[in-house]
N, C-alpha and C positions, 0 to 999 in steps of 0.2 A: 353530534358530529365534532370531532376534535378540530382545534384550530390548525394544528400541524402534526403530521406523522413523519417521524425520522426513520429511515430504513438504513440501519448500519450503526454499530456501537463502538466504533474506533475513535480515534482522537477528533476527527471531524464531526461525527454524529454527536459525541458527548459534549463538545464545545457548543454546538448548536443548541443542545438540550439545556445547557446552563443558561445561555443567552435568552432563549425563548421562555423558559420557566421564569426567569427574572423579569421578563416583560408581562408577567401575569397571564400567559396564554395557556390554553389547555393543549398539552402535547402528550404524545405517546412515542416511544422509541422501540423498535424491534431489532433485536441483536441475535444473530445465529451463532455468535461465538467464534468467528473465524477472522478477527482482525489481525493483520500482519504485525501490528504493534505488540501484540501479546507474545510474539516469538522473540522479542529483543531481550537477551539476557541482562544487559545493562547498558543504557545509553548514557554517554558523556557529552552528548551534542545538544541536549535539551536545556535551554537556559533556566537557571534557578535552582539547578541540582548539581553543585560542585563535586559531590561524591558519586554522581550518577544515580540512575534510578532504572529498575527493571520495567519492561513494557507492561507487564501485568500489574505491578504496583501503580504505575502511572494511570492506567485505565481504571483501577479500583478507586483511586483518589478522585478522578474526574467523575466517576459514577456517583460516589458519595456526595460530591458537591452538587451535581445535578438533582439528585433525590432530595437533598436538603431544601430545595426550592419547589418541590412538587413534581418534578419530572417522573413519569412512569416508564419503566423498562420492562419489556417482556422478552424472554429468551425463546425466540421463535423465528422461523424463516418466512419471509414474505415471498409468495409464489406468483402473485399477479397484481397488476397495476392497471387501472383504466380511468379515464376521464368520465365523470358524471356530472349531473347538474350542480353547480355551485362548488365543485371540488373534485375529489378523486375517490375511487373505491379501491381499497387495499385488501388483497386476499391473503389470509393467514390460516392455513389448514382448511377447515370447513366454514370459516367465518369470513365475512367481508365487512370491514370497518370503513368509515368515511371521514374525510378530513378536507378542510378548505385549502390546504397547501400541503405539499409533500416535498421533503428534502431527501435526496438519494445520497448516501455516504457509504456505499458498499464497497469501495476500494477495489483492490486487484488481488489476483492469486499468483504467486511466483511459480514458474515452471521449475520443478525440482530435478536435480540429478537422479539418476536411477540407482537408489540405494534403499535399503529397508527403513521403514519409518523410525524404528527405535534408534538405529545408527544415526539417521539424520538429526533427530532431536538431541541426542547426546552430543554430537559433533557441534551443533548449533549452540548448545549451552556452554561448551567448553571453548568457544571461539575458534574452533577449527573449520567451521563452515559459517560463512557470513554472506549476506545478501545486499548490503548497502555500503558501497565505498565512501560515499558522502558522510554517512552516519558514523562509520567506525574505521575508516582508513587510517586514522591516527594511531589506533591501537595496534596496527601491524606495521608500524614504522620499522624499517630495516629488517623485516622478516622475509622468509622465503614464501612467495605468493603464487598460487595457481589460479588462473581464470579459466573456467570451462566454457567455451564458446568459440565462435568463429565469425567470419564476415564483419560487417561494419560495427555491429553491436559488441561483439567480443573484442574487437580491436580497440574500440573507444574505451571500454572498461579497463583493459590492460594498460592503455596509455594513461588513463586517469590514475591508476594505482601506481604507476611508475614515479609519480610525485611523492610516494611514501616509501618506496623501496627500489634498490637497483636490481633486485632479484625477482623478476616477474616472468612467469611462463604462461603462455596462451595455448591451451589444449583443445583440439577439436573434439566434440562430443561423439561423433558418429563415424567419420571417414576422414579423407584428407581435408585440409583447410581450404576454404573458399574465400579468399581475401582479394579485394581490388588492389591494383598496383599502387595507388596513392597510399593506402593504408599499409601496404607492404613496406614502402619506404619510410613511413613514420615509425613503424615497429622496428625496423633495422636501425634507424637513427637513435631510437631510445634503448637499443640493446635488449629488446624483448624476445626471448626464445619462443619458437613455435614447435609444438609437437602435434603430429597428426593423430587422429582417432583411429579406431574406436577406443573409448576409455571406459573403465568400470572396475568392478570388484573393489569398491571402496572399503577401507577399514581404518580404525583408529589404532595406530601403533605407537605406544608410549605417549608422548606429547605431540605426535604428528598425525596428519591424515595422509593415507597412502592410497595409490590407485594404479591399475595396470593401464599402460598406454602402448602405442606402436613402438616406443623406444624402451619398453620394459617397465618395470615397477618404479614409480617415483614417489617421493614423500615431500610434504610441505608443512609449513607452519599454519597455513590457513588456505582455504579454497573459496573462491567467489564464483558461483554459478552465473553466467551471463547468457541465460537461456530464454529470456523473454518472460512475459507474463500474460495472464488472461484478465482483461478488464471486465468487471462485473456490472456491466451497463445494460444487460439484456432486458431488465424490467422496463427501463425508460425507452429503450429502442422499440420494443414491442408495443409500447404505448404511442409511439410515433415520434419520439424525440430524435434529433439529429446527432450523429456521432461521427468522429473522425475515422479515417481508415483503420487505425489501430484499436478502434473500439472506445476510446475516451469520448465522454459526452462533450458536446460543444456548448459552452456557456459564455454569457457576456460578462462585463465587469462586475455585475451585481450577482453572479452565479446563477442567473436565470437560463434554463434550457430553452429550446425552441417551443416548448409547450407552456402556455401561461399557467403559472401557479406551481410549476414543477421546477425544483431547484436541485443543484448537484454541487458537492464540495468534496475535497480531498482527492485521493488518487484516482477516483472514477472519472474525474474531470480532467481536461487537458492542463498540464502544468507540472511543476516540480514535485516529485513524490517525497515529501519530507513532512514530518509531524507538525513542525512550526508552520509550514505553508498550508497544510490541511486546516489547522486551527484558525489561521487568518481567514481562509476562504469561508470557513463555517461562521465565523463572526459576521462577515459581510452578508452571507446568505441569510442568517437569522435576522439581522437588522432590516434587510430588504423585505423579508417575509412579514415582519412586524408591520412595516410601513404599508405594504400592500394590503394587509388585512384591515388596517386602520382606515385606509381609503374606502374599503368596501363597506365598513361599519365601524364608526369611530370607537376607539377603545377608551373606555372611561371607567373609573372606579366608583 
């Protein structure tokens, strides 16, 4: 039986792996290879990298560091989780492994605009498509920005980006905008244009990204989808853990879920979706796991 199984190989999972391995615990991490961090072409928002670092390079460095201390990573998807005597059973393919504690660091999946995968990935790498205004809004300062979304979520994202550029357009994805009166007033005061949907037929045209809208074909320096996301909390929820209405797992100040011995850190838990925040939560979770295991059976060399 492992001391802890980590599900997820993004910044939260890898940070926890570093901590737990350095606590001399027997750990195993399962990574299906779909961390959102890997999509980042270059982040300038992560402390310690003045020239920036790509998401893939950051994850590779973190994995190298974790493995240096004995952490074991398997590139596989966990399909089941259940409580058993003295811990948890974790289903991977036709195997079930056991651990005294489990940390869920499975993150979220962005809802993407309707465009071919190759176009999506090229636009992302060129900075024509972006998902995180907090992370990279600075890079689009004074640029022509489109936000694909509507309602409160789309309005809030457009208003946030107004702090970086005076040229922000909010485009409804499917039909006419559905925006509450309070948000309409805020958008008007900020000078944010609204364009009804449907929108589509995205294309890279020179150094711009273009799309069809109800007002014709428009082009922008960058586009931010504000289409929501899917929280990957189903493993814990199926095991009985409590989640908020949006799917984020409910945790306490020590990252403990409602199931004893099951922890969650990063974007799958309620909180700010940022790498730095995920890493901090993972450090808290890992230390709490270590202390819990020590109470059960003193850790001694």
